[in-house]
N, C-alpha and C positions, 0 to 999 in steps of 0.2 A: 449616373454614369461617371461622375467626377469631373466632367467638362462643363464650364460655365455656360448657361443658356445663351448668353450674348455672343459666344464664340461658335454657336451652331446655327446654321442657316435654316435648319428644320425644327428649331425649338424657340419658342418665345414665351416669356412670362411677364406677369404684371400683377399689381394689386387690383383685385376685382372691386370696382367701386360700389357694387350692389351688396356684396357680403362682407367687404372689408378684409378679406383673406386673399392669399395668393391663388392665382389661377395660372395654369401652364397649358400651352398648346404644343403638341409634338406631332410631326408628320414624317412619313418615310423619307429616306435620304434622297430620293429622286426629285423631291419637291422642295422649294424654298418658300418660307413665309414672307410675303410682301407687306402685309399689314395685319394687325390684330387690335380689336377693340371689344369692350364689354359694356353693355348698357342694359338698363332695366327693360323688361318686356313692355312696360307701359310706353316706352319711347317709340315702339312700332306703330304704324298707321292703323293697325287693327289689334284689338285685345283678344287674347286667348282665354275665353270665359271659363273653360273647363280645367285649366291648369294654372299653376303658379310657378314662378321661376325665381327661387330664393338666391340664386347666384347670377341672375340676369341671363342674357343671351350673348354668346361669343360670336362675333362677326369677323371673318378673316378672309384674306385673299392669298391664294397660293399660286406659284408659278411651277408647273410640273413639266414644262418643256413641250411635250408632244400632245397632239390632239388625241383625245380618248384615253389619256393617262388616268390611272387610278391612284388616289391619295388615301393612304392609311392614316386616319385621324384619331388621335388620342387627346382627350381633354381631361385635365386634372383640376379638381376644385378642392382646395385645402380647407379643413375645418367643417366639412359637410358630410353628413351620413344620412341614411334612410333609403326608402324605395323611390327610385326615379326612373322616368322614361327619358329618352333623348328625342327632343322635338325640334322641328325646323320651321322657320318662317320664310315663305317664298315671296313675300312682298304683298300678298293678298290674304293668305290664310296659313294655318298651321297644320303640320302633319307629324305623326310619330315616325321616326326612322326605325322601321321594324327590324332591321338587321343589326341594330346597335346593341351593345351590351354595356351594362354598368356593373361596377363592383366597388366594394370598400377596401381600401388599402391603408397600410401604415407606412409612411415614408418619413424618415428622420423623426420618429416618435410622434408624428402628427397624423390625424385621421384625414384621409383623402378619398373623395368620390372620383372614380375614374370612369369615363365614357369612351368607348371605342367603336368606330364604324368606318365605312369606306365611302368615298365620293368619287364618281367617275366624271371626268371632264366632258361636258356636254350632256351629262345624264340628268335625271330628274332632281337631284339635290344640288346641282351646280346652277347658280344664278347668273353666271357670266357667259356670254356668247363667244368670247375670244378663245380660239384653240389653245390648249395648254394652260389656260388660266382658270382657276376654280374659285368661286366665291360662295361661302356657305355660312349664313347666319343660323346658328343652332345653339341649343343649351339643354341642360338637364331640367326636367319639369316634373311636377307631381300633381296628382289630383287633389282636390280640396280635402278629401278624407284621409290622404296619406300623411304620415308624420315625418318630419325631418329634424335633424339637429344641426344647428349652425353654431360652432364654438364661438363663445363670446356674445351670443344673442340669446334671447329668451326661447325656451323650448316650447314648441307647439304641443299642447296637451290634447288637442282635438275637441275640447269643451268650449262652447260659446261662453263669453265673459259673463253674460247675464246669469247663466246657470251657476257659475262660481260665486257671483255676488249674492245670489239668493241663498246658496249653501252657507256662505260665511255669515250672512245676516241671521240665518236660522240658528247656527251654532252660538253666536253671540247672545241672541235672545234666550236660548235655553240655558246658557251659563248664567245670565243675569237672573232668570227666574229661579234657578236652583239656589243661587246665592241669597236672593231675597227670601226664599222659603226657609232657608237655614237661619237667617237673622230673625225672622218672625218667630220661629220655634224657640230660639234662645231667649228672646224677650219674654215669651209666654212662660217658659220655665223659670226665668229669673223672677217674675212677679209671684209665682206660686211658692 
């Protein structure tokens, strides 16, 4: 929008310490961002065994003024693409935010994964009991079988490393066998 994130009370950005790319949180104008942090999912008290979080989890606190207010939340993760769900940690377990949407965008020639959803003050996604204050630790997550791309990182091929090692070893052995066979034939022809 051309306005610096630091000049907007409803926008905050930071370098994501998990992906090492930029991440941005934007909420509707009626709310202000009080705090924003991103940490690896492993920092939570319970692991989400069915999902991975290549960009960590975004934990934020909003002041939306009125009890029952609705925050329109948009999370931007630069350098990430692929299929993701939006998941929330409620302090004990994880849940998929079923009304959330994700999409791939290009912003300033950079690939960006965008997640959009709503949080109602005092609702099931709000971890803060104070009226008008919303706390929501959530992030983009993918199942173990889903592939993602993180720019600047190795791409997940979906193949276990042992399969790749066996395949590489087999190709090397075949190449050596073929080479040895050709040398043996040449020596035999040279003797005749």
